[in-house]
C-alpha positions as CSV (number, residue, x, y, z in Angstrom):
1,X,-223.6,117.2,177.8
2,X,-225.4,119.5,175.0
3,X,-226.9,121.8,177.5
4,X,-223.4,121.8,179.5
5,X,-221.5,122.9,176.4
6,X,-224.4,125.9,175.6
7,X,-224.3,126.8,179.3
8,X,-220.5,127.1,178.7
9,X,-221.3,129.4,175.9
10,X,-223.5,131.5,177.3
11,X,-221.1,132.3,180.1
12,X,-218.2,133.3,178.3
13,X,-220.7,135.3,176.2
14,X,-221.7,136.9,179.4
15,X,-218.0,138.2,180.1
16,X,-217.1,139.2,177.3
17,X,-220.7,141.3,177.3
18,X,-219.7,142.5,180.4
19,X,-216.7,144.1,179.7
20,X,-218.4,146.2,176.3
21,X,-220.2,148.6,175.6
22,X,-224.2,147.7,175.2
23,X,-224.7,147.5,171.6
24,X,-227.5,150.1,170.3
25,X,-231.3,149.7,170.3
26,X,-232.1,147.4,167.0
27,X,-228.9,146.5,166.1
28,X,-227.4,142.6,165.7
29,X,-225.8,140.8,168.0
30,X,-221.9,139.6,166.9
31,X,-220.4,136.8,168.4
32,X,-216.5,137.1,169.4
33,X,-214.3,134.7,166.8
34,X,-213.3,131.4,168.3
35,X,-209.8,130.1,167.0
36,X,-209.6,126.5,167.1
37,X,-205.4,124.9,167.1
38,X,-205.4,121.4,166.2
39,X,-203.0,119.3,168.6
40,X,-199.4,118.6,167.2
41,X,-198.8,115.7,164.9
42,X,-196.1,113.1,166.2
43,X,-194.9,111.8,162.8
44,X,-193.6,108.3,163.3
45,X,-190.2,106.7,163.3
46,X,-189.3,106.6,159.2
47,X,-188.7,102.6,158.6
48,X,-186.1,101.3,156.0
49,X,-187.1,101.4,152.5
50,X,-187.7,97.2,151.3
51,X,-187.3,96.1,148.2
52,X,-190.1,93.8,147.3
53,X,-190.1,91.1,144.7
54,X,-192.9,90.1,142.9
55,X,-195.3,91.4,145.7
56,X,-194.6,87.7,147.3
57,X,-191.9,88.5,150.3
58,X,-189.2,91.1,151.1
59,X,-185.7,90.8,150.8
60,X,-183.8,90.4,154.0
61,X,-181.0,93.4,153.5
62,X,-177.4,91.8,153.0
63,X,-175.1,92.5,154.8
64,X,-171.8,93.6,153.3
65,X,-168.8,91.3,152.4
66,X,-166.3,90.9,154.4
67,X,-163.0,92.6,154.0
68,X,-160.5,90.7,151.7
69,X,-158.1,88.6,154.0
70,X,-154.2,89.3,152.9
71,X,-154.1,85.8,151.3
72,X,-156.7,87.2,148.6
73,X,-155.2,90.5,148.5
74,X,-151.5,88.5,147.8
75,X,-153.3,86.3,145.0
76,X,-155.2,89.1,143.6
77,X,-151.3,90.9,143.2
78,X,-150.0,87.9,141.5
79,X,-153.1,87.4,139.2
80,X,-152.5,90.1,137.8
81,X,-148.4,89.7,137.3
82,X,-149.5,86.2,135.7
83,X,-151.5,87.9,133.3
84,X,-148.6,89.8,132.3
85,X,-146.6,87.3,132.0
86,X,-148.8,85.8,129.4
87,X,-148.6,88.9,127.4
88,X,-144.4,88.8,127.4
89,X,-144.9,85.2,125.5
90,X,-148.2,85.6,123.8
91,X,-148.0,82.6,121.3
92,X,-149.9,84.3,118.3
93,X,-150.4,82.7,115.2
94,X,-149.1,78.8,116.7
95,X,-152.1,75.9,117.4
96,X,-152.6,75.5,120.8
97,X,-153.9,72.9,122.4
98,X,-154.9,73.6,126.1
99,X,-155.6,71.7,129.6
100,X,-156.2,72.7,132.9
101,X,-155.4,70.8,136.3
102,X,-160.2,69.9,136.4
103,X,-159.6,68.3,133.3
104,X,-156.3,66.3,134.1
105,X,-157.8,65.3,137.3
106,X,-161.3,64.2,135.3
107,X,-159.5,62.1,133.0
108,X,-159.2,58.0,134.9
109,X,-156.1,57.8,137.1
110,X,-156.1,61.8,137.4
111,X,-152.9,63.0,138.6
112,X,-151.3,60.4,139.0
113,X,-151.2,59.2,135.5
114,X,-147.7,61.1,134.2
115,X,-147.4,63.8,131.9
116,X,-145.8,61.5,128.9
117,X,-149.5,59.7,129.7
118,X,-151.5,62.7,129.4
119,X,-150.3,64.6,126.3
120,X,-151.2,61.7,124.6
121,X,-154.9,63.1,124.2
122,X,-153.7,66.2,122.7
123,X,-154.4,66.0,118.8
124,X,-151.2,64.0,116.4
125,X,-149.0,63.1,120.0
126,X,-148.5,60.0,119.2
127,X,-147.7,56.9,122.0
128,X,-143.9,55.1,121.9
129,X,-141.7,53.2,124.2
130,X,-139.4,54.7,126.4
131,X,-136.9,53.6,125.3
132,X,-137.5,55.8,121.9
133,X,-138.8,59.0,123.8
134,X,-142.3,57.8,124.7
135,X,-144.1,60.5,122.5
136,X,-143.9,62.4,119.7
137,X,-145.6,65.4,118.3
138,X,-146.9,65.4,114.7
139,X,-144.3,62.3,114.2
140,X,-141.3,64.5,114.8
141,X,-139.2,62.9,117.5
142,X,-138.2,64.5,120.9
143,X,-137.5,67.9,119.5
144,X,-140.0,69.4,122.0
145,X,-139.3,72.1,124.2
146,X,-140.8,72.3,127.9
147,X,-141.0,75.6,129.5
148,X,-142.3,76.7,133.1
149,X,-144.0,79.9,133.5
150,X,-143.0,81.1,130.5
151,X,-139.1,79.9,131.1
152,X,-137.4,77.2,128.8
153,X,-136.1,74.4,130.3
154,X,-132.7,73.1,129.0
155,X,-132.2,69.3,127.6
156,X,-131.1,66.3,129.9
157,X,-129.6,63.5,129.0
158,X,-132.9,60.9,129.7
159,X,-136.4,61.1,129.4
160,X,-137.1,64.8,130.9
161,X,-140.9,64.8,130.9
162,X,-140.8,62.4,133.7
163,X,-139.0,64.8,135.9
164,X,-142.1,66.5,136.4
165,X,-144.8,65.5,137.9
166,X,-148.6,66.2,136.8
167,X,-149.6,67.7,140.5
168,X,-148.0,70.8,139.9
169,X,-149.6,71.7,137.0
170,X,-152.5,74.8,136.9
171,X,-152.7,74.6,132.7
172,X,-150.8,73.0,130.2
173,X,-150.2,74.3,126.7
174,X,-149.0,72.5,123.6
175,X,-148.2,75.4,120.9
176,X,-147.3,73.2,117.5
177,X,-147.5,74.8,113.5
178,X,-145.8,78.1,113.0
179,X,-144.7,79.1,116.1
180,X,-143.8,82.9,116.9
181,X,-140.0,84.1,117.0
182,X,-139.7,84.1,121.0
183,X,-139.7,79.8,120.8
184,X,-136.8,79.1,119.0
185,X,-134.7,75.7,119.4
186,X,-136.9,72.7,120.5
187,X,-140.1,73.5,117.8
188,X,-142.0,70.3,117.0
189,X,-144.0,71.2,119.9
190,X,-143.7,73.7,123.0
191,X,-144.9,72.2,126.2
192,X,-145.9,75.3,128.7
193,X,-146.9,74.3,132.0
194,X,-148.1,77.0,134.5
195,X,-147.7,76.0,137.7
196,X,-151.1,76.1,140.1
197,X,-152.7,79.6,140.9
198,X,-155.3,78.1,143.4
199,X,-152.7,76.3,145.8
200,X,-151.5,79.3,148.1
201,X,-154.9,79.1,150.6
202,X,-152.6,77.6,153.4
203,X,-153.6,74.2,152.5
204,X,-152.9,71.0,150.5
205,X,-153.7,67.1,149.8
206,X,-152.1,64.1,150.9
207,X,-153.2,60.6,149.1
208,X,-151.9,57.4,147.9
209,X,-152.2,55.2,145.0
210,X,-151.9,51.6,143.8
211,X,-152.5,48.5,142.2
212,X,-151.7,46.2,139.3
213,X,-147.9,45.3,138.8
214,X,-147.0,45.9,142.8
215,X,-148.1,49.9,141.9
216,X,-148.0,52.1,145.0
217,X,-147.5,56.1,144.6
218,X,-147.8,58.4,147.8
219,X,-147.8,61.8,147.1
220,X,-147.9,65.3,149.0
221,X,-148.8,69.0,148.1
222,X,-149.2,71.7,150.4
223,X,-149.4,75.5,149.6
224,X,-149.8,78.8,151.4
225,X,-149.1,82.3,152.1
226,X,-146.9,84.1,154.3
227,X,-147.2,87.8,154.0
228,X,-146.2,88.7,150.6
229,X,-144.8,85.9,149.7
230,X,-146.5,82.4,148.3
231,X,-145.3,79.1,148.5
232,X,-146.1,75.3,147.3
233,X,-144.2,71.9,147.5
234,X,-145.1,68.7,146.5
235,X,-143.6,65.3,146.2
236,X,-144.1,61.7,145.3
237,X,-142.8,58.4,145.3
238,X,-143.5,55.9,142.4
239,X,-142.5,52.0,142.6
240,X,-143.9,49.1,140.7
241,X,-142.8,46.3,138.0
242,X,-143.1,47.8,135.1
243,X,-140.8,50.9,135.1
244,X,-139.8,50.0,131.3
245,X,-142.3,48.6,128.3
246,X,-142.7,44.8,128.6
247,X,-140.9,43.2,125.8
248,X,-143.0,40.5,125.8
249,X,-147.2,40.1,125.7
250,X,-147.1,38.8,129.2
251,X,-149.1,40.0,132.2
252,X,-146.3,41.0,134.2
253,X,-143.3,41.9,133.1
254,X,-139.3,39.7,134.1
255,X,-137.1,41.9,135.9
256,X,-138.7,45.8,135.4
257,X,-138.9,46.7,138.8
258,X,-138.5,50.9,139.1
259,X,-138.9,53.3,141.8
260,X,-139.4,56.7,141.1
261,X,-138.8,60.0,143.5
262,X,-140.1,63.5,142.4
263,X,-139.7,66.7,144.5
264,X,-141.4,70.2,143.4
265,X,-140.8,73.5,145.0
266,X,-141.9,76.9,144.4
267,X,-141.9,80.3,145.8
268,X,-143.0,83.8,144.8
269,X,-142.5,87.0,146.2
270,X,-144.3,90.5,145.7
271,X,-141.7,92.9,146.1
272,X,-143.7,96.0,145.0
273,X,-147.1,96.9,143.0
274,X,-144.7,96.4,139.7
275,X,-142.2,93.8,140.3
276,X,-142.0,90.0,141.1
277,X,-139.3,87.5,142.0
278,X,-140.1,83.8,141.6
279,X,-138.1,80.6,142.3
280,X,-138.6,77.1,141.1
281,X,-136.6,74.4,141.9
282,X,-137.7,70.3,140.5
283,X,-135.7,67.0,141.2
284,X,-136.0,63.4,139.8
285,X,-134.2,60.3,141.1
286,X,-135.1,57.1,139.4
287,X,-133.9,53.6,139.1
288,X,-135.2,51.5,136.4
289,X,-134.4,47.5,136.2
290,X,-134.1,46.6,132.5
291,X,-137.3,44.0,131.8
292,X,-136.0,40.8,130.2
293,X,-136.7,38.9,127.0
294,X,-137.0,35.0,128.0
295,X,-136.3,32.4,125.3
296,X,-133.8,34.4,123.3
297,X,-130.6,32.5,122.1
298,X,-127.3,32.8,122.4
299,X,-124.9,34.2,119.8
300,X,-121.3,34.3,121.6
301,X,-118.5,32.2,124.4
302,X,-117.4,34.5,127.0
303,X,-115.5,33.6,130.0
304,X,-116.4,30.6,129.1
305,X,-120.5,30.9,129.3
306,X,-122.3,30.2,126.5
307,X,-125.5,28.8,127.6
308,X,-127.0,31.8,129.4
309,X,-130.7,31.8,130.0
310,X,-132.0,35.2,129.1
311,X,-134.6,35.3,132.0
312,X,-131.9,36.1,134.1
313,X,-130.1,38.9,132.7
314,X,-129.5,42.0,135.5
315,X,-129.0,44.9,133.6
316,X,-129.9,48.4,135.3
317,X,-130.4,52.0,134.7
318,X,-130.3,55.1,137.1
319,X,-131.2,58.9,136.0
320,X,-131.4,61.7,138.0
321,X,-132.7,65.1,137.0
322,X,-132.5,68.7,138.9
323,X,-133.6,72.2,137.7
324,X,-133.6,75.5,139.3
325,X,-134.9,78.7,137.7
326,X,-135.0,82.1,139.3
327,X,-137.2,84.8,137.6
328,X,-137.6,88.9,138.1
329,X,-140.9,90.1,136.6
330,X,-141.2,93.7,136.1
331,X,-144.7,95.8,134.7
332,X,-144.0,99.5,134.6
333,X,-146.8,101.6,132.4
334,X,-146.9,100.2,128.7
335,X,-144.1,97.6,129.2
336,X,-143.6,94.2,130.5
337,X,-140.4,91.9,131.1
338,X,-139.1,89.2,132.7
339,X,-135.6,88.3,133.4
340,X,-134.7,84.8,134.5
341,X,-131.9,82.5,135.2
342,X,-132.1,78.7,134.9
343,X,-130.0,75.5,135.6
344,X,-130.5,71.9,135.2
345,X,-128.0,68.8,136.0
346,X,-128.8,65.7,134.4
347,X,-127.1,62.5,135.0
348,X,-127.6,58.9,133.0
349,X,-125.7,55.5,133.6
350,X,-126.6,52.4,132.2
351,X,-125.0,49.6,133.9
352,X,-125.0,45.8,131.7
353,X,-124.6,42.2,132.7
354,X,-121.2,41.8,132.1
355,X,-121.7,38.0,131.1
356,X,-124.9,37.9,129.7
357,X,-124.9,41.2,127.2
358,X,-122.0,39.9,125.7
359,X,-123.4,36.2,125.8
360,X,-125.7,37.7,123.7
361,X,-125.2,40.6,122.2
362,X,-121.3,40.3,121.7
363,X,-120.9,43.7,123.8
364,X,-121.4,45.0,127.4
365,X,-121.0,48.6,127.1
366,X,-121.4,50.5,130.9
367,X,-122.5,54.3,129.8
368,X,-122.4,57.3,131.8
369,X,-123.6,60.8,130.3
370,X,-123.9,63.9,132.8
371,X,-124.9,67.0,131.5
372,X,-125.1,70.4,133.8
373,X,-126.6,73.6,132.3
374,X,-126.6,77.1,132.8
375,X,-128.4,80.4,131.1
376,X,-130.3,83.3,131.2
377,X,-133.6,84.2,129.1
378,X,-135.1,87.6,129.2
379,X,-138.4,88.4,127.7
380,X,-140.0,92.1,127.1
381,X,-143.5,92.8,125.4
382,X,-143.7,96.6,124.6
383,X,-147.4,98.3,124.3
384,X,-146.4,100.8,121.1
385,X,-150.1,102.2,121.1
386,X,-153.2,100.7,120.7
387,X,-152.5,99.0,117.4
388,X,-148.7,97.7,118.0
389,X,-146.7,95.5,120.6
390,X,-143.1,95.1,120.3
391,X,-141.9,92.2,122.0
392,X,-138.2,91.1,121.9
393,X,-135.6,88.9,123.8
394,X,-132.4,86.7,124.2
395,X,-131.2,83.5,125.7
396,X,-127.8,82.0,126.5
397,X,-126.4,78.7,127.6
398,X,-123.5,77.2,128.5
399,X,-123.5,73.4,128.7
400,X,-120.8,70.9,129.8
401,X,-121.5,67.6,128.9
402,X,-119.5,64.4,129.7
403,X,-120.4,61.0,127.9
404,X,-118.4,58.0,128.9
405,X,-118.3,54.3,127.0
406,X,-116.6,51.2,128.2
407,X,-117.3,48.7,126.8
408,X,-115.9,45.0,126.9
409,X,-116.2,43.2,123.3
410,X,-115.1,40.0,121.9
411,X,-112.3,40.1,118.9
412,X,-113.6,38.3,115.7
413,X,-112.1,35.1,114.3
414,X,-111.8,36.5,110.5
415,X,-112.2,40.2,109.9
416,X,-113.8,39.9,106.7
417,X,-116.8,37.6,107.5
418,X,-118.1,38.6,110.9
419,X,-120.2,35.6,110.8
420,X,-117.0,33.6,111.1
421,X,-117.5,33.9,114.9
422,X,-115.7,35.6,117.5
423,X,-112.8,34.5,120.1
424,X,-113.5,33.9,123.9
425,X,-111.1,36.7,124.5
426,X,-112.7,39.6,125.9
427,X,-111.3,43.6,125.9
428,X,-112.4,46.7,127.0
429,X,-112.2,50.0,125.4
430,X,-113.2,53.3,126.8
431,X,-114.4,56.2,124.9
432,X,-114.6,59.5,127.0
433,X,-116.1,62.7,125.1
434,X,-116.5,65.7,126.8
435,X,-117.8,69.3,126.0
436,X,-118.7,72.6,126.7
437,X,-120.9,74.3,123.9
438,X,-123.0,77.4,124.0
439,X,-126.2,78.1,122.5
440,X,-127.3,82.1,122.2
441,X,-130.3,83.5,120.3
442,X,-132.1,86.8,120.0
443,X,-135.6,87.7,118.7
444,X,-137.9,90.8,117.9
445,X,-141.6,90.9,116.7
446,X,-144.2,93.1,116.2
447,X,-148.0,92.3,116.8
448,X,-149.8,94.6,114.7
449,X,-153.5,94.7,115.1
450,X,-154.4,95.9,111.5
451,X,-158.4,95.8,113.0
452,X,-160.1,94.3,116.0
453,X,-160.8,91.3,113.9
454,X,-157.6,91.2,111.7
455,X,-153.4,90.9,113.4
456,X,-150.3,90.4,112.4
457,X,-147.7,89.0,114.1
458,X,-144.0,89.2,112.7
459,X,-140.4,88.6,113.9
460,X,-137.1,87.5,113.1
461,X,-134.9,85.4,115.5
462,X,-131.3,84.6,115.0
463,X,-129.6,81.7,116.8
464,X,-126.1,80.6,117.0
465,X,-124.6,77.3,118.4
466,X,-121.0,76.6,119.1
467,X,-121.0,72.7,120.2
468,X,-119.3,70.0,118.3
469,X,-120.4,72.2,115.2
470,X,-120.5,75.7,114.8
471,X,-123.8,77.4,112.9
472,X,-126.3,79.8,113.1
473,X,-129.2,81.0,111.1
474,X,-131.1,84.3,110.7
475,X,-134.9,82.6,111.0
476,X,-138.2,84.9,109.6
477,X,-141.7,84.2,111.5
478,X,-144.7,85.8,110.2
479,X,-148.8,84.5,111.0
480,X,-151.8,86.4,110.6
481,X,-154.8,85.6,112.8
482,X,-158.2,86.8,111.8
483,X,-161.8,86.5,113.9
484,X,-164.1,87.4,111.0
485,X,-167.1,86.5,113.4
486,X,-167.7,86.2,117.1
487,X,-166.7,82.1,118.2
488,X,-164.8,81.9,114.7
489,X,-160.6,82.2,114.5
490,X,-158.6,81.5,111.1
491,X,-154.5,81.2,111.7
492,X,-152.1,80.9,109.1
493,X,-148.5,81.5,109.2
494,X,-144.5,80.3,108.3
495,X,-142.0,79.8,110.2
496,X,-138.0,78.9,109.3
497,X,-136.8,76.8,112.4
498,X,-133.1,76.3,113.2
499,X,-132.4,73.6,115.4
500,X,-129.6,72.4,117.4
501,X,-129.2,68.7,118.1
502,X,-128.9,67.6,122.1
503,X,-125.3,68.1,122.9
504,X,-124.9,64.5,124.3
505,X,-127.0,62.7,122.3
506,X,-124.2,64.6,118.9
507,X,-121.0,63.4,120.7
508,X,-118.9,61.4,118.6
509,X,-117.7,58.3,118.7
510,X,-114.3,57.3,118.5
511,X,-114.0,54.7,116.0
512,X,-110.5,54.1,116.1
513,X,-111.1,52.5,119.1
514,X,-112.7,49.9,117.5
515,X,-111.1,49.6,114.5
516,X,-107.6,48.2,113.3
517,X,-105.0,48.7,113.5
518,X,-105.6,49.9,117.0
519,X,-107.3,46.6,117.8
520,X,-108.4,43.7,116.9
521,X,-111.6,43.5,114.8
522,X,-114.2,42.8,116.5
523,X,-118.1,42.9,117.6
524,X,-118.1,46.5,117.8
525,X,-116.1,47.1,114.4
526,X,-118.8,49.2,112.4
527,X,-120.0,47.5,108.9
528,X,-119.1,51.4,107.6
529,X,-116.2,53.3,109.4
530,X,-118.0,57.1,108.5
531,X,-118.8,59.1,111.4
532,X,-119.7,62.4,110.0
533,X,-121.0,65.1,112.5
534,X,-124.5,65.6,114.0
535,X,-125.9,68.7,112.3
536,X,-128.4,70.9,113.2
537,X,-131.8,70.9,111.3
538,X,-133.1,73.7,109.4
539,X,-136.6,73.8,107.8
540,X,-140.0,75.7,106.9
541,X,-142.8,75.0,108.7
542,X,-146.5,76.4,106.7
543,X,-149.7,76.1,108.8
544,X,-153.0,76.8,108.3
545,X,-156.0,76.4,110.4
546,X,-159.7,77.4,112.1
547,X,-161.0,76.9,115.4
548,X,-165.0,77.2,115.3
549,X,-167.4,77.5,118.4
550,X,-170.8,76.3,116.9
551,X,-173.5,78.0,118.3
552,X,-176.5,76.0,117.6
553,X,-175.1,73.2,119.9
554,X,-173.9,74.8,123.3
555,X,-170.7,74.3,124.1
556,X,-169.6,72.2,121.2
557,X,-166.1,73.8,119.4
558,X,-164.2,72.1,116.8
559,X,-161.1,73.0,114.9
560,X,-159.2,71.6,112.2
561,X,-155.4,72.3,111.2
562,X,-153.0,71.2,108.2
563,X,-148.9,72.0,108.0
564,X,-146.4,71.5,105.9
565,X,-142.4,71.2,106.4
566,X,-139.6,70.5,104.7
567,X,-136.3,70.2,106.6
568,X,-132.7,70.0,105.1
569,X,-130.2,67.4,107.8
570,X,-133.7,66.3,109.6
571,X,-132.9,65.6,113.1
572,X,-133.7,61.8,114.1
573,X,-132.3,59.6,116.4
574,X,-132.3,55.5,118.1
575,X,-131.4,53.3,119.7
576,X,-128.8,51.4,118.4
577,X,-127.4,48.9,121.6
578,X,-128.4,47.1,124.9
579,X,-128.3,50.9,126.5
580,X,-131.6,52.4,126.8
581,X,-129.6,55.8,125.6
582,X,-130.0,57.7,122.4
583,X,-127.6,58.3,119.5
584,X,-128.3,61.2,117.1
585,X,-127.7,61.3,112.9
586,X,-129.2,63.1,110.1
587,X,-131.0,62.5,106.9
588,X,-130.4,65.0,104.1
589,X,-133.8,65.5,103.5
590,X,-137.2,65.7,105.2
591,X,-140.8,66.3,104.6
592,X,-143.7,66.4,107.2
593,X,-147.0,66.6,106.4
594,X,-150.5,66.3,108.8
595,X,-154.2,67.4,109.1
596,X,-155.5,67.7,112.8
597,X,-159.4,67.9,113.4
598,X,-160.3,68.4,117.0
599,X,-163.6,69.1,119.2
600,X,-164.5,69.6,122.4
601,X,-168.2,69.4,124.0
602,X,-169.0,71.0,127.9
603,X,-172.6,70.9,129.1
604,X,-172.9,71.1,132.4
605,X,-171.2,68.7,134.1
606,X,-170.9,66.7,131.1
607,X,-167.3,67.1,129.0
608,X,-166.6,65.5,126.2
609,X,-163.1,65.5,123.6
610,X,-162.4,64.0,120.2
611,X,-158.8,64.2,118.2
612,X,-158.3,62.6,115.2
613,X,-154.8,63.4,113.3
614,X,-153.3,62.2,110.0
615,X,-149.2,62.7,109.3
616,X,-147.0,61.1,106.9
617,X,-143.0,61.9,107.4
618,X,-140.5,60.8,105.3
619,X,-137.0,61.3,104.6
620,X,-133.6,60.3,102.6
621,X,-129.9,59.6,102.4
622,X,-127.9,59.4,105.9
623,X,-125.4,62.1,106.4
624,X,-123.8,61.7,109.9
625,X,-123.2,58.6,112.0
626,X,-123.2,56.5,109.2
627,X,-121.2,54.1,111.5
628,X,-124.9,53.4,113.3
629,X,-126.1,51.6,109.7
630,X,-125.3,48.9,107.6
631,X,-124.3,48.7,104.2
632,X,-127.6,47.3,102.8
633,X,-129.9,50.2,104.5
634,X,-127.7,52.9,104.0
635,X,-127.5,52.7,100.3
636,X,-131.4,52.4,100.3
637,X,-131.9,55.3,102.5
638,X,-129.6,57.2,99.7
639,X,-132.0,56.5,96.6
640,X,-135.6,56.5,98.8
641,X,-137.5,58.6,101.1
642,X,-138.4,56.2,103.4
643,X,-141.0,56.9,106.5
644,X,-139.0,57.3,109.6
645,X,-139.3,55.1,112.6
646,X,-141.3,57.6,114.6
647,X,-144.0,58.2,111.7
648,X,-147.6,56.9,112.5
649,X,-150.6,57.5,110.0
650,X,-153.2,57.8,112.2
651,X,-153.8,58.7,115.6
652,X,-156.6,59.4,117.7
653,X,-157.8,60.0,121.4
654,X,-160.9,60.9,122.7
655,X,-162.7,60.8,126.4
656,X,-165.5,62.1,128.3
657,X,-166.1,63.1,132.1
658,X,-169.8,63.6,133.9
659,X,-170.1,64.6,137.5
660,X,-173.1,63.2,139.0
661,X,-174.2,63.7,142.7
662,X,-170.2,64.3,143.8
663,X,-169.4,61.0,141.8
664,X,-167.0,62.0,138.3
665,X,-167.1,58.6,135.7
666,X,-164.9,59.9,132.8
667,X,-163.2,57.5,130.2
668,X,-160.2,58.1,127.9
669,X,-159.5,56.3,124.6
670,X,-155.7,56.4,122.2
671,X,-155.5,54.8,118.7
672,X,-152.6,54.2,117.0
673,X,-152.2,52.7,113.4
674,X,-148.9,51.8,114.2
675,X,-145.1,52.6,113.8
676,X,-142.8,51.6,111.8
677,X,-141.1,48.2,111.6
678,X,-138.8,46.1,109.1
679,X,-135.7,47.0,106.8
680,X,-135.0,50.5,106.2
681,X,-139.2,51.0,108.1
682,X,-140.6,49.7,105.2
683,X,-143.2,47.9,107.1
684,X,-145.4,48.9,110.1
685,X,-147.1,47.4,113.3
686,X,-151.4,46.5,113.7
687,X,-152.9,49.5,114.9
688,X,-154.7,49.0,118.5
689,X,-156.8,50.7,120.4
690,X,-156.8,51.2,124.4
691,X,-159.3,52.3,126.7
692,X,-158.9,53.3,130.3
693,X,-162.2,54.1,132.7
694,X,-162.2,55.7,136.2
695,X,-164.3,56.8,138.9
696,X,-163.8,59.2,141.9
697,X,-166.1,60.4,144.2
698,X,-165.7,62.8,147.3
699,X,-166.9,62.9,150.6
700,X,-167.4,64.9,153.5
701,X,-167.1,62.5,156.2
702,X,-169.3,63.7,159.1
703,X,-167.0,65.6,162.2
704,X,-164.3,66.6,159.5
705,X,-163.9,70.0,157.9
706,X,-162.2,69.0,154.6
707,X,-163.1,66.3,152.1
708,X,-161.7,62.6,150.9
709,X,-161.9,61.7,148.0
710,X,-161.7,57.8,146.5
711,X,-161.1,56.7,143.1
712,X,-160.8,53.3,141.1
713,X,-159.4,53.2,137.8
714,X,-159.3,50.7,135.0
715,X,-156.3,50.8,132.6
716,X,-156.7,48.9,129.2
717,X,-159.9,48.0,129.7
718,X,-160.5,45.8,126.9
719,X,-157.1,44.2,128.0
720,X,-156.2,44.7,124.5
721,X,-152.7,43.5,123.8
722,X,-150.6,45.5,121.2
723,X,-147.3,46.0,120.4
724,X,-145.6,49.2,120.2
725,X,-142.5,48.0,119.2
726,X,-141.4,44.9,117.8
727,X,-137.6,44.9,117.9
728,X,-137.3,45.8,113.9
729,X,-136.6,49.4,112.1
730,X,-134.0,51.9,112.1
731,X,-132.8,52.9,115.6
732,X,-134.8,49.9,117.7
733,X,-133.2,47.6,119.8
734,X,-136.2,45.6,121.9
735,X,-139.7,44.9,121.4
736,X,-142.1,46.8,123.8
737,X,-145.8,46.1,124.6
738,X,-148.5,48.3,125.6
739,X,-149.8,47.4,129.2
740,X,-152.0,44.8,130.1
741,X,-155.1,45.3,132.0
742,X,-154.5,47.2,135.2
743,X,-157.1,48.0,138.6
744,X,-156.2,51.1,140.7
745,X,-157.3,52.5,143.5
746,X,-156.6,55.8,145.6
747,X,-157.2,58.3,148.5
748,X,-156.6,61.5,148.8
749,X,-157.2,63.7,152.0
750,X,-157.5,67.4,151.6
751,X,-155.2,69.6,154.3
C-alpha cells in the first residue's frame, strides 16, 4: 500500500519534471506544493431544545390552550359587568356576613333548606315562628330589605323570604350596622342576593328530596348561553305536614298540610362592550292549613253550637307573590350605572272556621290583603380620580294596597261587663281600606381614600313617604374603614335612619264599625277606643367592629362587632288574632344594644364556623293602634321600659363540614336563650339547642357523563322539644314548637 503511494508520487514528480527545465548542478531539488481540500461537512438537523427538570426526565412540550368558547367569552364579559355592579353598590363601612352557594350546599339539607333556615347561621339572627316573621336580625322585628343583584324588592303582604328559593343563590350577603347612604327604608338588615354566575354552561340538574312529616320536594334548574344571552330557570314544589310550626309538642301536627310552588327566571344580554340588559322574574304560590291545638275549651255559643272539638277546626291561609325586575347597566370610562324597573304583586287570604272560631275566639275573621307595587331605582358610581368615588342615585315606588276584613261577631249580654257572656246572635261587620301610597328617596355620598389603609365614606340621604301618614327625613351617614395591617380591618360608623311602616300593616281599623252606637257592644269592641296612626321610625345607629385573620393559624378569621341604636316611634307588629296576619304599632322610644362575635376556619376540605351574639332591645309607651292592647298592658308599658317580644338575650350558631373522598359530612347548630313571654313581655321562654347533621356523596355511574348526588340529613338530631312561642306576650296569639327530629333523603342528577 505504501509502495503504491510512493510510485504514484514519483510518477507525479516525473510528469512535473518533464514540463520544467532541469535544475542546475549542485542545487537542491524542490518539490511542488500540494493542497488538500477537506470534504464538505453536512450539518445535522437542529433539534428542538427541551427543558430538562432536575436531570431526571424531559417534559413533553405542552400544546397551546384551546381558544375560549363563545360561552366562556360571554361569561367573561358578564364577570366584568358583575364587578362594575359591585362597585356601584359597595357597602362601605357596613358589617357584612357572606355565604356562597358552595357553603349552602355544605350545610345539612343543602339548598333544600328554606332561605330563613340558612340565614339562622349568620351572627345575630334569631329564630321565630312563621306567625311572627320567622326570623329577626339584631332583635328587630321585620325591617329587613331584600335585594337581588343590587336591586331593592318592595315589601309584600306575607312572609317575603319564602318567595325566594335557596337554589337560585350564587352568594348572599347580610349587611347590618351603620349602612351607607344608598341603603334606605328597611335598615335592620339588607340581604343582598347575587344570582348564580356559574349556571350558564348549558347544564342543570333535577332532584327530589323528602322524608319526615310527609315531606316531598322535587326541583329543577337549568341554565345556558345563546349568543350574547345568558339564561337560568329554576322551580321547586314542596308538600309536607308541617307547613306552620306545631302548636303542641307532639311529633306530628294536626291539620298542618302545606303545598308550595316556586319559580325563578333570569335572562341577561350583553348589548355591547359597555352595556348589559337583565330581566328577572319570580313567583310563589302557597296554601296552608292552620294547625290545631286539641283539648281547647269552648268560650262561646254560636249558631247553637257550644261544644266544639278544637281538633277539627278548619282554618286555611293562601299566599301568592310575584315580582319582575328589568335592569340596564352601563359602564363608560370612570362611570358605572344601573337603572332598573321593578314590580311586585302580593296577595294573602285567611279563611276562618266560621263556627269553630266563633266558639273559641268569639270572632271569625275572613282577612284579605293585596298589594301591587311599581317602582324605579337608579344608582351611579363615578371614580373622580384615584382618591374619590362619588355615588348617587334615587328610587321611587307607588303602591296600591287593599285590606278587607269580614268578621262575624257575637253581641255582649252586658256592655259594661264583657265577662257576663254573649248572646247567640252572630252578625257580620265588613271593614275595607284601600290606599295608593308613594315612597321616594335620593342619596349622594363620597368614598374618600385618604391613604391606602384609611377610607372615609360620607353621605346624605333624603326620604319622603306619602301613605297613611306623610313624613320625610334628611339622614346623614358616615363611616371610617381602617386596614393598618394585612388581614386586619377596623370599621366604625354612624347612620341616621328613616323607616316607614309597611303600608298594609299600617292600614287603619275603623273602630266605629265595632263600637256603639253603630252596632251593639260585641266581642270585637275594644277595651280602648283609640287607634292613632302608625308612624315611621326614626333612629340613630352607631356601629364599630374589627375583623382579623389569625396568621399563626392559617385559615382562621375572627370578628367582633358592637352596636347601639336609639329610636323614636320604634316600629313593631304582632298577631292580634287567629288570622296569620300582622298589625303594626309604635313604641314612643326604644333602645337596642348588642355585641356579636364570629369566627371561620378553613383548611383544605375542612370548614368550620361559630357565632354568638348578646343583645337587648327595650321600649316604652305605645303611641299608635292602642286598641290592640288591654288597659293594664297599656298603663304598664307607659311607665316602664319593657323588652320587645322578639328580644332574645343570647343567640348562637355553629357548623362544620368536611369533604372526604367525594363524601361530605356536615353539621350545624342553633341556640337561643328564649324569646319573651308573659304579661307585657316580662318573662321569657326556656333556652334551646337544635343540632342538624348531613351527609352527601357525589358519584359518577359507569357510562354516565354527569355525576349524581345522594344525601341524607337529620334535623334536630337529639329530638330536642322546645317552644319558640308559648302563646303569651305582646302580639303572640298561639304557641309554636320547634320541629321534632326528622330524617330526609334526596337525590339530584346533573344534566
